C-alpha positions as CSV (number, residue, x, y, z in Angstrom):
1,M,11.0,51.7,13.6
2,S,14.8,51.8,13.6
3,V,16.7,51.0,16.7
4,T,20.0,52.8,17.4
5,T,22.7,50.4,18.6
6,L,25.3,52.1,20.8
7,A,28.9,51.2,20.2
8,P,30.2,49.4,23.4
9,M,32.7,50.9,25.7
10,P,36.2,50.9,24.1
11,I,38.5,48.2,25.2
12,G,42.1,49.0,26.1
13,S,44.8,48.1,28.5
14,P,43.6,48.5,32.1
15,L,47.1,49.3,33.3
16,P,48.2,52.8,34.2
17,A,50.7,52.8,31.4
18,A,47.7,53.1,29.1
19,L,47.3,56.7,30.3
20,E,50.5,57.7,28.4
21,G,49.6,60.6,26.1
22,R,46.1,61.1,27.7
23,T,45.1,64.4,29.1
24,V,44.0,64.4,32.7
25,V,42.6,67.4,34.6
26,V,43.0,67.3,38.4
27,V,40.7,69.7,40.2
28,G,42.3,70.4,43.5
29,G,45.8,69.6,42.2
30,S,47.9,72.1,44.1
31,S,48.5,69.9,47.2
32,G,47.8,66.6,48.9
33,I,46.2,63.7,47.0
34,G,45.6,65.8,43.9
35,L,49.3,66.8,43.6
36,A,50.3,63.2,44.2
37,A,48.0,62.1,41.4
38,G,49.7,64.7,39.2
39,D,53.1,63.3,40.0
40,L,52.0,59.7,39.3
41,L,50.2,60.7,36.1
42,A,53.3,62.5,34.8
43,S,55.4,59.5,35.6
44,V,53.4,57.3,33.2
45,G,53.5,59.9,30.5
46,A,50.1,61.5,30.8
47,R,49.5,65.2,30.0
48,V,48.6,66.7,33.4
49,V,46.5,69.9,33.9
50,L,46.3,71.0,37.5
51,V,43.3,73.2,38.5
52,A,43.2,75.1,41.8
53,R,42.1,78.5,43.2
54,D,45.4,79.7,44.7
55,A,47.6,80.8,41.8
56,D,50.8,80.8,43.9
57,R,50.4,77.3,45.3
58,L,49.4,76.1,41.8
59,G,52.6,77.5,40.4
60,V,54.7,75.7,43.0
61,A,52.8,72.5,42.3
62,V,53.4,72.7,38.6
63,E,57.1,73.5,39.0
64,R,57.4,70.5,41.4
65,I,56.1,68.1,38.8
66,R,58.2,69.6,36.1
67,T,61.3,69.3,38.3
68,A,60.6,65.7,38.8
69,G,60.6,65.1,35.1
70,G,56.9,65.7,34.2
71,A,57.5,67.7,31.0
72,S,53.8,67.9,30.0
73,V,52.2,69.7,33.0
74,S,50.4,72.9,33.3
75,G,48.1,74.8,35.7
76,I,44.9,76.7,35.4
77,T,43.6,78.9,38.1
78,A,39.9,78.3,38.7
79,D,37.3,77.7,41.4
80,G,36.4,74.1,41.5
81,T,32.9,74.8,42.9
82,D,32.0,77.2,40.1
83,E,30.5,75.5,37.0
84,G,31.4,78.4,34.7
85,D,35.0,78.4,35.9
86,L,35.2,74.6,35.4
87,E,33.9,74.9,31.8
88,R,36.5,77.6,31.1
89,A,39.2,75.4,32.6
90,L,38.2,72.3,30.6
91,D,38.1,74.4,27.4
92,Q,41.5,75.9,28.1
93,A,42.9,72.4,28.8
94,G,42.0,71.3,25.3
95,A,41.0,67.7,24.5
96,V,40.5,66.1,27.9
97,D,40.3,62.3,28.5
98,H,39.8,62.1,32.3
99,V,39.0,64.3,35.2
100,L,39.9,63.7,38.9
101,V,38.3,65.8,41.6
102,T,40.1,66.0,44.9
103,A,39.0,69.5,46.0
104,G,36.5,69.9,48.8
105,G,36.3,71.2,52.3
106,F,35.4,69.2,55.4
107,A,33.0,71.3,57.5
108,V,33.0,70.4,61.2
109,G,31.0,71.4,64.2
110,P,28.5,69.9,66.6
111,L,25.0,69.8,65.3
112,L,23.3,71.7,68.1
113,D,26.1,74.3,68.3
114,T,26.8,75.0,64.6
115,P,24.3,77.0,62.6
116,G,23.8,75.9,59.0
117,E,25.3,79.0,57.5
118,L,28.7,78.1,59.1
119,V,28.9,74.9,57.2
120,R,26.8,75.6,54.2
121,E,29.6,76.9,51.9
122,A,31.8,73.8,52.4
123,V,28.8,71.4,52.1
124,E,27.3,73.0,49.0
125,G,30.7,73.5,47.5
126,R,31.4,69.8,47.6
127,I,28.0,68.7,46.3
128,W,27.5,71.4,43.7
129,G,31.1,71.4,42.7
130,A,30.8,67.7,41.8
131,Y,27.5,68.3,40.0
132,G,28.8,71.3,38.1
133,L,32.0,69.4,37.1
134,A,29.9,66.5,35.8
135,R,27.8,69.0,33.7
136,A,30.9,70.6,32.4
137,A,32.7,67.4,31.6
138,A,29.9,65.3,30.1
139,T,29.9,67.1,26.8
140,R,33.7,67.4,26.6
141,L,35.0,63.9,27.3
142,P,35.3,61.2,24.7
143,A,33.9,57.7,24.8
144,G,35.9,55.8,27.4
145,G,36.6,59.0,29.3
146,S,36.0,59.1,33.1
147,I,35.2,61.3,36.0
148,T,36.5,60.3,39.4
149,F,35.2,62.0,42.6
150,S,36.5,61.8,46.2
151,S,34.7,60.6,49.3
152,G,35.8,59.6,52.8
153,L,36.0,57.0,55.5
154,Y,33.7,58.8,57.9
155,L,30.7,57.9,55.7
156,A,31.1,54.3,56.9
157,R,32.4,55.2,60.4
158,P,30.8,58.5,61.4
159,I,32.5,60.7,64.0
160,P,30.8,63.3,66.2
161,G,30.7,66.9,65.0
162,A,30.9,66.1,61.3
163,S,27.3,65.4,60.3
164,A,27.1,68.0,57.6
165,A,30.4,67.0,56.0
166,I,29.5,63.3,56.2
167,A,26.1,64.0,54.6
168,S,27.9,65.9,51.7
169,I,30.3,63.0,50.9
170,G,27.3,60.6,51.0
171,A,25.6,62.8,48.4
172,V,28.7,62.6,46.2
173,E,28.7,58.8,46.4
174,G,25.0,58.8,45.4
175,L,25.6,61.2,42.6
176,T,28.4,59.0,41.3
177,R,26.1,56.0,41.0
178,A,23.4,58.0,39.4
179,L,25.7,59.6,36.9
180,A,27.3,56.3,36.0
181,V,23.8,55.2,34.8
182,E,22.9,58.5,33.2
183,L,26.2,59.0,31.3
184,A,26.5,55.4,30.2
185,P,25.0,56.1,26.8
186,R,27.8,58.5,26.2
187,R,30.2,55.7,27.2
188,L,31.5,57.8,30.0
189,R,32.5,56.3,33.3
190,V,32.0,57.8,36.8
191,N,33.6,56.5,40.0
192,V,34.4,57.7,43.5
193,I,37.3,56.9,45.8
194,R,36.4,56.6,49.5
195,Y,39.7,57.6,51.2
196,G,40.8,56.8,54.7
197,V,43.0,59.1,56.7
198,V,45.9,60.1,54.5
199,D,48.9,62.1,55.4
200,T,48.3,65.4,53.6
201,P,48.6,69.1,54.7
202,L,44.8,69.2,55.0
203,S,44.6,66.2,57.3
204,R,47.5,67.3,59.4
205,G,45.8,70.7,60.0
206,A,42.5,69.2,60.7
207,M,43.9,66.8,63.3
208,G,46.4,69.2,64.8
209,L,49.4,67.1,63.8
210,P,52.4,69.5,63.6
211,D,55.2,67.2,62.3
212,D,56.1,63.7,61.1
213,A,56.5,62.4,64.6
214,A,53.0,63.4,65.5
215,V,51.6,61.9,62.3
216,A,53.4,58.6,63.1
217,A,52.1,58.5,66.6
218,A,48.6,59.2,65.5
219,G,48.7,56.5,62.9
220,Q,50.0,53.7,65.2
221,G,46.5,52.7,66.3
222,S,45.3,51.9,62.7
223,L,45.2,48.4,61.3
224,I,48.5,48.7,59.4
225,G,50.2,50.9,62.0
226,R,50.3,54.1,60.0
227,F,48.2,56.5,57.8
228,G,48.4,56.3,54.1
229,T,50.6,58.4,51.9
230,A,49.2,60.7,49.3
231,Q,50.7,58.7,46.5
232,E,49.2,55.4,47.9
233,A,45.8,57.2,47.9
234,A,46.3,58.8,44.5
235,S,47.3,55.5,42.7
236,A,43.7,54.4,43.0
237,A,42.6,57.2,40.7
238,L,45.0,56.0,37.9
239,F,43.5,52.5,38.2
240,L,40.0,53.8,37.8
241,M,41.0,56.0,34.8
242,A,42.8,53.2,33.0
243,N,40.2,50.4,33.5
244,N,37.3,50.9,31.2
245,Y,35.3,48.2,33.0
246,M,35.0,50.3,36.2
247,T,32.0,52.5,36.5
248,G,29.6,53.4,39.3
249,T,32.1,52.0,41.8
250,V,32.9,53.2,45.3
251,L,36.5,52.2,45.7
252,T,37.7,52.1,49.3
253,V,41.4,53.0,49.9
254,D,41.8,53.2,53.7
255,G,44.4,50.8,54.9
256,G,41.7,48.8,56.7
257,Q,40.5,51.8,58.8
258,S,36.9,50.9,58.1
259,L,37.5,47.6,59.8
260,A,39.0,48.6,63.1
């Protein structure tokens, strides 16, 4: 009986500069960490494809990266929770090397006061969006390609009124580890970044922080005296994309918020 020997994972530079000329699709790229990732990827010469639902916001995001010098950036309007839409977006993007998923809602509400139907869309969107993206990407990425999902600090430090959302990000972390094993024969890597509180429009809205002064005051109690910036958070994604020895990893980027 013949035994098929798989070629090992490709070896390359683990530095972000190795992403030059690579195509990266950022699902949820019209604002926050996704947009910051697009900025950073463009700065190292990657070809960036932003994917988001809102065509107007997407257009603004693409123009912002172009204005900053990112010549190779484009946008595709698609629903990041719809597998068919994701398949179409990946096909439209062409040959894709890496996919980053930053999209996903955070459904809140006390357990006893919040019926399931009020949080189901956000919870299912995060879980099935990740699952559908993996299905769409698995047959389209080359050996050495990667999928990077997003998780959050509250999985390690739960807060009241967010049980459904916390359960959903826990599911994404479990899915990440399982897919790292299942997709290893294709030499694809799957990782997830567990973010702390990062200064983005989404977090400002969720915490009711209207301006920079309010954000600064709210962050003073953290270990480093402030919240993270979107670029600080996004830089972790470039590290995971470039380093072919990283798979099945939950990378925490939280400024020590999980410690205190």
